[in-house]
N, C-alpha and C positions, 0 to 999 in steps of 0.2 A: 218462102215457108219458114215459119218459127221452129226452130228446134227446141222441143221440151226436155226439163231436167227430170230426172229419176230413173225408176226400174220398172222393166215391164213386168207383166205377171208371169211369163216364162222364166224370167231370171228369178224372180222371188220363189217360185216353187222349186226350182232346181235347189237354191240355197238351202230351203227348209227340209228337201228329202234328203240333201248332204246330212246335215244336222240330225236328223232323225236316225239315219243310219250310223253316223258315230256314236248317237247316244246308245243305240241298242248294241253295238259293240263294248261300248265301257260298262253296261248295266251288270253283266255276270262279275266283273272284277269287284265292284262296289258291293254286291249282294255278299261277296265271301269276306270282305273286312269286316263286315259286322258281326260275324259268327267268331271270326278270329279276335276282336275286341272283346267278346264275351268272356272267351278263355283267358286272356289277357288280364281283364279285372278280376276273375275268380282266383287267379295265381296270386294277383296284388292283394287281394282280400286275405288269401290264406297266409301270406307273409305278414299283414297287420295283425291276423289273430295270433299268429306266432311270436310276434314282438311285444302284442299285450301280454302273454301268458310269461314272457320272460321278465316284462317289467314288474309284473304281478310277482313273479318268485325273488325277484330282487328287492320288492318293497315288503313281503312280509316273510321271506325266508323259507317259503311253501308253496304248494300250489294247492287247488281245493280238491278233494278227493274224487277221484273219477275212476270208476270200474265196478266190479271186475269185469273189463274187456267187453264191456256194455256200450252200444253205441245208441246216442239220444242226439238231438238238436242240442247246437251250443248254450242256447238260452236256456233249457232244462238243465244243462249239466254242470252249470255255474251256481252253488248255492246263493239263495238269496242275500246270505249275511256279506257275499263277496262281490256280489254283482255291480253295486255302486263302483267300488274300487277299479274292478276288472273293465268297465264301462268307459272310465275315467283314462283309461290307458289305451283302450280301443278307439276311442273317439267319438264313438256312436252308440247309442242304446240297442242292447242285443235283441230286443225285439225288432227293429228295424233291418238288421242285419240280414240281408237275403243274398243267395248266389244269383248270377245273371239270369237264371232261367225260372225264378222265382221260389225256389227251394230254400231249406234250411241247410246253412252249414251245420256239418255234423262232427261230433268228437267221440272217440272211443279212448278207451285206456285202462291201465290196471294201477294208476297211480296211488300210492298208498302215504298219506299226508303222516301218519303217524312215522313210518320208518324214512320217509325222503325219498323212497325209490320207487322205480316203475316206468312205465312208457306212455305218452299221450299223442294221438294222431288227430289232427283235424283234416276232413275232406269234403268232396263235393260228389252227392251221388246223382241219380238219374243217367238217361242217355245210354250209350254203350260202355258198360262197366268193366273194369279191370280188376285185379286183386292187388292190393297193395299190403305187403307183409313188412314188418317190423320187430325187433327184439329177438332174432335168430328164430329156433326152432325149439327150443325146449320151454320149460316153463316161462310164463310172462309174454310169451309171442302175441303179436296182434295182428289180425289179418283182417281187412275191410274190401267192400267192393266198392269201388271209386269210379267216378265218371273218367271216361279215356279222353285224353287231350289229343286230338289228331294232329294239331300242329306243334307238338313238342313229341316227337319221336315215340307217339303213341304212350305216354306214360300216365299211370293213374294219377288224377288230380288229388293227392294227400300228401300230406307234410307231417313229419315227425317232430312234434314240439319238443320234447323231452326225452332222453334215454338215460336212465339213471338205473345200474344193475348193482 
């Protein structure tokens, strides 16, 4: 009798079943990492926006007037006269800048370019929200409802850009 080389059908089926079980066991872990990556990207974008405001301030010696304590999307908050400079520091057109969930980054503040004082906050909306408050409890305090980051001690996804009293 000749001896055949290769695998039997039963051996192949056992290997396929084992691979399927391992794949199903790994799937939940992979699904959670894509959501973590969204939160990580949003924090990275908030830092980039903060750095763009800082560079803008360093270049012009002031910031665009934002306020009084009104929230709007970042693109609408930056005046047209300042958009090109701000976008050059940001590295992307404001119209293209969206959070990982498809919304616009929001900005609120009470920045007065005449006095060079106030606060500016940039934040992410949507999902489960929490209140982020900056500037104390007196005049000029700002509170926004920002998306809660479940992977970062349930912090609201908000970043204080500037705080000058």
